[in-house]
N, CA, C and O of each residue as an XYZ file, in Angstrom:
348
protein
N     -26.955     32.640      6.210
C     -26.496     32.709      7.616
C     -25.830     31.219      7.698
O     -26.316     30.270      7.083
N     -24.650     31.109      8.534
C     -24.014     29.937      8.791
C     -22.600     30.270      8.833
O     -22.211     31.438      8.868
N     -21.753     29.169      8.831
C     -20.432     29.177      9.031
C     -19.756     28.995      7.673
O     -20.371     28.587      6.688
N     -18.493     29.307      7.670
C     -17.801     29.269      6.460
C     -17.728     27.701      5.900
O     -17.591     27.491      4.695
N     -17.819     26.751      6.749
C     -17.783     25.461      6.402
C     -19.303     25.071      5.844
O     -19.450     24.394      4.826
N     -20.249     25.506      6.516
C     -21.636     25.304      6.110
C     -22.202     23.959      6.208
O     -23.148     23.603      5.506
N     -21.539     23.087      7.214
C     -22.022     21.615      7.422
C     -21.262     20.769      6.390
O     -21.755     19.675      6.114
N     -20.090     21.150      5.771
C     -19.481     20.098      4.809
C     -18.343     19.407      5.385
O     -17.588     18.716      4.701
N     -18.194     19.602      6.768
C     -16.976     18.923      7.464
C     -15.825     19.817      7.389
O     -15.916     21.039      7.279
N     -14.730     19.148      7.454
C     -13.497     19.757      7.590
C     -12.857     20.530      6.296
O     -13.039     20.146      5.141
N     -12.197     21.505      6.604
C     -11.813     22.318      5.392
C     -10.693     21.717      4.739
O      -9.791     21.299      5.464
N     -10.590     21.599      3.527
C      -9.376     20.977      2.696
C      -8.135     21.785      3.176
O      -8.120     23.012      3.275
N      -7.069     20.933      3.470
C      -5.831     21.562      3.811
C      -5.823     22.019      5.219
O      -5.022     22.886      5.568
N      -6.728     21.452      6.116
C      -6.886     21.943      7.523
C      -5.532     21.699      8.249
O      -5.176     22.436      9.169
N      -4.777     20.635      7.810
C      -3.688     20.368      8.705
C      -2.212     20.751      7.948
O      -1.098     20.368      8.307
N      -2.532     21.588      6.837
C      -1.251     21.926      6.128
C      -0.203     22.699      6.769
O       0.913     22.757      6.251
N      -0.484     23.324      7.901
C       0.546     24.167      8.619
C       0.942     23.486      9.952
O       1.712     24.083     10.704
N       0.446     22.243     10.290
C       0.862     21.505     11.632
C       2.093     20.787     11.400
O       2.092     19.697     10.829
N       3.103     21.327     11.800
C       4.416     20.601     11.762
C       4.643     19.262     12.236
O       5.321     18.434     11.627
N       4.036     19.055     13.382
C       4.090     17.706     14.003
C       3.278     16.630     13.206
O       3.677     15.468     13.131
N       2.080     17.082     12.591
C       1.352     16.144     11.861
C       2.137     15.645     10.566
O       2.249     14.476     10.197
N       2.635     16.742      9.981
C       3.546     16.439      8.715
C       4.649     15.409      8.999
O       4.728     14.356      8.366
N       5.425     15.729      9.896
C       6.557     14.906     10.442
C       6.012     13.506     10.662
O       6.596     12.577     10.104
N       4.946     13.262     11.422
C       4.609     12.003     11.859
C       4.055     11.183     10.762
O       4.235      9.965     10.762
N       3.337     11.828      9.751
C       2.815     11.126      8.530
C       3.963     10.768      7.636
O       3.858      9.716      7.005
N       5.174     11.581      7.476
C       6.128     11.461      6.596
C       6.927     10.208      7.214
O       7.222      9.259      6.488
N       7.247     10.234      8.489
C       8.110      9.232      9.001
C       7.290      7.943      8.977
O       7.889      6.899      8.717
N       6.021      7.914      9.215
C       5.200      6.794      9.230
C       5.272      5.937      7.812
O       5.308      4.707      7.790
N       5.287      6.721      6.711
C       5.255      6.099      5.492
C       6.713      6.003      4.647
O       6.848      5.667      3.470
N       7.611      6.341      5.465
C       8.912      6.500      4.904
C       9.556      4.986      4.488
O       9.538      4.050      5.287
N      10.065      4.890      3.277
C      10.668      3.675      2.764
C      11.991      3.516      3.371
O      12.492      4.456      3.987
N      12.616      2.349      3.236
C      14.007      2.162      3.580
C      15.047      3.026      2.795
O      14.842      3.260      1.604
N      16.022      3.448      3.352
C      16.929      4.210      2.675
C      17.997      3.317      1.812
O      18.170      2.159      2.192
N      18.686      3.766      0.729
C      19.441      2.919     -0.100
C      20.565      2.134      0.781
O      20.801      0.938      0.608
N      21.239      2.956      1.759
C      22.376      2.301      2.421
C      21.754      1.200      3.480
O      22.449      0.242      3.817
N      20.620      1.349      3.913
C      19.987      0.269      4.713
C      19.774     -1.092      3.950
O      19.980     -2.216      4.408
N      19.309     -0.755      2.659
C      19.192     -1.955      1.744
C      20.345     -2.698      1.410
O      20.385     -3.928      1.378
N      21.373     -1.860      1.136
C      22.670     -2.354      0.757
C      23.152     -3.117      1.899
O      23.610     -4.245      1.714
N      23.091     -2.601      3.078
C      23.681     -3.561      4.368
C      23.019     -4.782      4.350
O      23.676     -5.816      4.475
N      21.599     -4.817      4.189
C      20.897     -6.013      4.263
C      21.406     -7.077      3.231
O      21.462     -8.272      3.519
N      21.751     -6.603      2.086
C      22.071     -7.457      0.918
C      23.588     -7.966      1.307
O      23.900     -9.143      1.125
N      24.441     -7.081      1.813
C      25.747     -7.453      2.129
C      25.770     -8.569      3.281
O      26.478     -9.574      3.216
N      24.904     -8.266      4.350
C      24.625     -9.048      5.482
C      24.164    -10.473      4.925
O      24.655    -11.471      5.453
N      23.251    -10.617      3.891
C      22.795    -11.856      3.507
C      23.829    -12.601      2.739
O      23.774    -13.829      2.680
N      24.856    -11.863      2.093
C      25.836    -12.628      1.438
C      26.846    -13.174      2.423
O      27.407    -14.235      2.149
N      27.093    -12.603      3.428
C      28.099    -13.070      4.460
C      27.477    -14.258      5.280
O      28.134    -15.235      5.639
N      26.215    -14.083      5.524
C      25.646    -15.308      6.360
C      25.149    -16.329      5.611
O      24.927    -17.404      6.168
N      24.910    -16.177      4.325
C      24.422    -17.218      3.404
C      22.872    -17.453      3.460
O      22.275    -18.323      2.827
N      22.313    -16.536      4.321
C      20.765    -16.638      4.342
C      20.225    -15.708      3.419
O      20.585    -14.536      3.526
N      19.359    -16.054      2.460
C      18.862    -15.039      1.436
C      18.105    -13.915      2.049
O      17.394    -14.157      3.024
N      18.192    -12.670      1.554
C      17.519    -11.572      2.337
C      16.079    -11.494      1.932
O      15.401    -10.631      2.489
N      15.485    -12.311      0.997
C      14.205    -12.148      0.764
C      13.331    -13.356      1.474
O      12.145    -13.504      1.177
N      13.901    -14.090      2.297
C      13.282    -15.130      2.951
C      12.774    -14.712      4.272
O      13.598    -14.345      5.111
N      11.375    -14.725      4.590
C      10.730    -14.344      5.741
C       9.828    -15.444      6.205
O       9.330    -16.223      5.393
N       9.587    -15.533      7.599
C       8.726    -16.393      8.195
C       7.296    -15.978      7.779
O       7.199    -14.847      7.304
N       6.181    -16.712      7.884
C       5.012    -16.216      7.569
C       4.522    -15.306      8.613
O       4.560    -15.675      9.787
N       3.975    -13.920      8.226
C       3.570    -13.022      9.065
C       2.272    -12.467      8.584
O       2.252    -11.951      7.467
N       1.230    -12.514      9.274
C      -0.200    -11.951      8.861
C      -0.299    -10.488      8.820
O      -1.276     -9.933      8.317
N       0.695     -9.841      9.340
C       0.659     -8.251      9.370
C       1.170     -7.766      7.991
O       0.813     -6.677      7.541
N       2.006     -8.588      7.331
C       2.704     -8.059      6.029
C       1.767     -8.528      4.889
O       1.022     -9.489      5.079
N       1.791     -7.864      3.699
C       1.238     -8.156      2.512
C       1.804     -9.550      2.086
O       3.003     -9.816      2.168
N       0.956    -10.330      1.672
C       1.154    -11.645      1.116
C       1.853    -12.673      2.224
O       2.501    -13.651      1.849
N       1.666    -12.369      3.533
C       2.335    -13.058      4.580
C       3.731    -12.893      4.591
O       4.440    -13.687      5.210
N       4.253    -11.827      3.891
C       5.749    -11.626      3.983
C       6.573    -12.571      3.095
O       7.798    -12.604      3.215
N       5.887    -13.386      2.153
C       6.536    -14.382      1.300
C       6.939    -13.723      0.043
O       7.693    -14.376     -0.679
N       6.582    -12.572     -0.347
C       6.950    -11.965     -1.661
C       7.617    -10.539     -1.398
O       6.943     -9.512     -1.320
N       8.950    -10.572     -1.274
C       9.693     -9.410     -0.925
C      10.558     -9.002     -2.002
O      11.103     -9.874     -2.679
N      10.739     -7.838     -2.230
C      11.824     -7.185     -3.406
C      12.935     -6.732     -2.458
O      12.676     -5.883     -1.605
N      14.144     -7.250     -2.564
C      15.277     -6.937     -1.806
C      15.732     -5.447     -2.225
O      16.103     -4.646     -1.367
N      15.687     -5.162     -3.435
C      16.186     -3.932     -4.082
C      15.432     -2.723     -3.521
O      16.015     -1.688     -3.199
N      14.065     -2.908     -3.417
C      13.464     -1.620     -2.969
C      12.952     -1.822     -1.469
O      12.554     -0.822     -0.871
N      12.941     -3.046     -0.841
C      12.556     -3.255      0.422
C      11.077     -3.141      0.705
O      10.582     -2.640      1.715
N      10.432     -3.677     -0.328
C       8.816     -3.558     -0.309
C       8.344     -5.005     -0.325
O       8.999     -5.876     -0.897
N       7.121     -5.269      0.350
C       6.542     -6.536      0.235
C       5.347     -6.391     -0.597
O       4.708     -5.339     -0.596
N       4.973     -7.545     -1.406
C       3.924     -7.584     -2.431
C       2.855     -8.763     -1.851
O       3.096     -9.635     -1.016
N       1.797     -8.539     -2.456
C       0.618     -9.397     -2.063
C       0.824    -10.902     -2.691
O       0.575    -11.937     -2.074
N       1.322    -10.828     -4.028
C       1.593    -12.253     -4.634
C       2.701    -12.245     -5.566
O       3.351    -11.212     -5.727
N       2.979    -13.344     -6.215
C       4.164    -13.486     -7.095
C       3.996    -12.644     -8.303
O       4.998    -12.146     -8.816
N       2.805    -12.439     -8.809
C       2.485    -11.852    -10.110
C       2.725    -10.333     -9.867
O       3.307     -9.741    -10.776
N       2.349     -9.605     -8.741
C       2.659     -8.283     -8.247
C       4.109     -8.142     -8.136
O       4.615     -7.091     -8.529
N       4.859     -9.092     -7.638
C       6.286     -9.027     -7.567
C       6.985     -9.000     -8.858
O       7.916     -8.224     -9.071
N       6.492     -9.944     -9.826
C       6.964     -9.976    -11.065
C       6.840     -8.791    -11.773
O       7.825     -8.298    -12.324
N       5.655     -8.234    -11.829
C       5.304     -6.891    -12.507
C       6.230     -5.795    -11.932
O       6.735     -4.991    -12.716
N       6.469     -5.722    -10.675
C       7.354     -4.882     -9.982
C       8.765     -4.795    -10.478
O       9.350     -3.736    -10.703
N       9.303     -6.095    -10.642
C      10.612     -6.296    -11.013
C      10.814     -5.938    -12.386
O      11.936     -5.562    -12.725
N       9.725     -6.012    -13.368
C       9.863     -5.687    -14.730
C      10.322     -4.146    -14.910
O      11.221     -3.824    -15.687
N       9.702     -3.354    -14.212
C       9.632     -1.858    -14.125
C      10.927     -1.266    -13.616
O      11.038     -0.047    -13.484
């Protein structure tokens, strides 16, 4: 006697058919597009300010100091950024 879940919590794939949930999670994790990154690089060349220089921000990984311009991602430290650039 019991339910199909039998006390194990939520069923696996319970949100698989909810379109709003899928769209919200996809948009929340989406990386920058290639054209956006290229525009940032061109803008930095015109202005003379490097695209990878950010003011310290507690919300970003590594305080926003370790940024890969080509992929548009922040890293926690210089080693992680160097490892990323190798691949």
